[in-house]
N, C-alpha and C positions, 0 to 999 in steps of 0.2 A: 109548574115545574116541580120535580121532586126536591125535597129538602136535602141539604148536604151538611149535616151535623154529625159529629162522631164523638161519643163519650170515651174518654181514656182515664186511666188512673195510674198515678206515679207508683213505681215499685216500692214495696215495703223494704225497710232495712233488713228484715228477716227473710228476704226472698230465697236465700240459699237453703232455708228449711222447708221450702215448698214440697208438696207431695209428688212422688213418682210412683207409677203403678205398673207400666208395661216395659220400662227400661231400667237399666242399672244406674244408680245415682252416681253422678260425677260432680266435682267441685264447681260451684257457680261464682263467678266474679261479679259481685254486686255493683261495683263502680262501673265496670264495662257494661253491665246490663242497663244501668241508667243512661249511659251514652247511647246505647242501641235504642232504648225506648224514646229518647229525645229525637233521634234520627227518624224513627218510625212516625212520630207525630209530625215532624217537618215534611216528610213525604206526603202525608195526607193533606197538610195545608198547602203544599206546593201544587197540588192538583185540585184545589178549589174546595177543600173541606174545612169547615170550622171545627176545631177540636175544643171540647168542653171537658175540663178536668173535674171528675168526681172527687169528693173529699177523700183524702188518703185513709187507708185502713192499715196503719203501720203494724198492728198486732196480728194481722192476717197475712202470712207469708205469700199466699197465692193471689192476693187481691189485685195484682196488676192484670190478671186475666179477667178483665171486667166483663167480657162477653158472657161469661157463665152466670152472671147475676140477674139477667133480664132478657126476655124475648120480646121483640117488637113485631107487631103486625099492624100496618097502617099507622094510626096514631094511638094504638092501644099497647100498653106496656104490661107484660105479665112478669111480676117479680118472682124470681126463681126460689126454689128451696133446695140448695145443693145436696147431692147425695153423700158428699163428704161432710160429716158433721163439723169438722174444724173450719169449714168455709162458710158456715151459715151467718157469721157476723159480717160478711162482706156485703150483704144486701141492704144494710141500713142506709148508706149514703146514696145508693143508686135510686132508691124510692124518691128521695128528695130531688135528685137531679132530673128525673123524667117528669115528675109533677111540675117542676119549675118551667119545663118546656111545653106545658099544656097537654101532656098525655093523659089519657084515661088510664087509671092504674088498677090492676087486678093482682091477685096473689095466688101462689100455689100453697096449699095447706097440707099438713100431715093427714094421712100417711104418705102423701105424694112427695116424690123427689123429682126435680128437673133442673138440669144445668143447660145454659144457653148454647154451649158448644155442641150439644146434641141436636140442635135444630137447624136445618138447612131449608131455606125458602127458595123455591124456583117458581117464579110467577106466583100464582095463588095456591100452589101445592106446597105444603109444609111437611117435610120429612122429619121424623123425630126418632132419634136413636134410643133404643131400649135395651137394657141389659147391663149397663155399667153404672153410671151415676144417675140415670133417669129410670124410674120404675113405671109400672102400668098405671098406677093412680096419677102420676105426673102427666103421662100422655093423655089420660082421660080429661084432666083438668085443662090442659092446653087445648084439647079439642072443644071443650065446652066454652072456652073463652074466644076462640078464633073462628070456629065453623059458622056461627051466626053472622060473621062479618064477611063471609064468602070464601074462607080457606077450605082446602081439601087436605085433611091431615092423614099422613101415611106413616105407620110405625115401621121402623127398620131395625133389625137386630144388630147389636154391637157387642163383639166379644174380643176382638183382636187389638183394639186401640182404646184410648181413654174416652173419646167422644166420637160421635158420628162425623163431625167435621175434622177429626184427626185423619179420616180416611177419604172423605169426598167433599168437594165444593162444586160450584157451577160457573160456567163461562157466561158472558152477557147474552148469548143466544139461547141459554137454557140447557146446553149440553153439560151433563154432570161429568166431572173429571175425578179420577181416583187411582190409587195405587193398589192393584188387585190383591197382592199378598196381604194387605191390611183390611180387606173388605170381606164381609160375610155374604152379601147377596148382590153382586154387580147387576144381575138381571132386573133388580127392582126398579132401576132408574131410567128405563127407556133409552133415550139418547145418551150414550155413555162413551167417553174417551179414556182409555187407560193411559197413564203417564209412567215414565220410567223411574221416578224417584218419589219416595214417600212425601217429602215436603213440597214436591211439585203439585200435589193434589190440593194445596191450600192457596187460594187466591181471594183477594179482596177486590171487588169491582170499583174502580175509582171514577168511572164515567167514560163514555165512548169506548174505545178499544184498549184502554189502559188497565193493566192487571198488577196490583201490588202483590209481590211474592218474595219468598225467602231466597237469599243468595246461595243457599245450600242445594239448590235444584237447577244447576246450569243447563243440563240436558233438556229438562222440561221447559225452561225459558226459551231455548232454541225452538222447541216444538211449537210453543205458543206464537213465537215470532213468525214461524213459517205459515201459521194459520191466519196471519194478519193482525195479531194482537201486539200490543206494546208492553212488554214486561217492565215494571218499575221495581227494581230489586233492592231489598234492604237486608242487612245482616242482623238476624235475631238469634244468633247462636247460643247466647246465654239462656234464653227462654226455651229454646229447643231442648236444653238439658233437663227441663222440667215438663217436657211433653207439650210445650206451648207452640203456637204457630201464628201466622199473621192475622188470622181471623180473631184469635183469642184476645188480642191486645186493644180492641176497640169494639164499640157497639155503633154500627152505622144506622142513623135514623133517616130513612128516605121517604117515609110516608106521613110526615107531620102535616097537619092542616095549616094552610097559610093564615 
């Protein structure tokens, strides 16, 4: 059976200072963000996931976006080296967390940069967004870590959004979903389904036909329901003000050895 553990990290009191790149800054309500984060964790637990809190990184405003700190493939953890220098302190706690779970740990080294939000796994194909926070050396190091384990690594250009998974994720059957105005190369993904809302392109697979997704994409939720999926909707509006999405707020560990 696949493991069902998810790493999460409590929002920093400095969350409102988080980076924005492709959108205009708007005021973040940190108290409301904490409530939304707690509801997000509850949604995971309600659907059979064990949430594991990584030690807080209160001096790092973006640290709640824990997905960017590590990439998992099977039971191997590749500790990221964020392209945003202000985020590099976020990786300290994640290394301890994955090691405690028995993962084999590797690291991205300078001059490589890699953020987990740029990595989309579809079966054994690993798409890596290049052009924003992840550079060519980072892609090369990910390839060196994961291809010997059976991964096929495909580089994908990213220029219109913060991370690759700001534009695309994938359904349980492997169909990639994305909002075309935010994508560079839709043709790269083979089986592809366009969605009508930017945040509708972001889904977390909870198991079976259940999809965790943002409340800001009601038309896309209807589309997924028509396809036979069950949307599990959460409000993450305060995190969306910082270019965050449902994938960013956890690291799902499905491939741990029993």
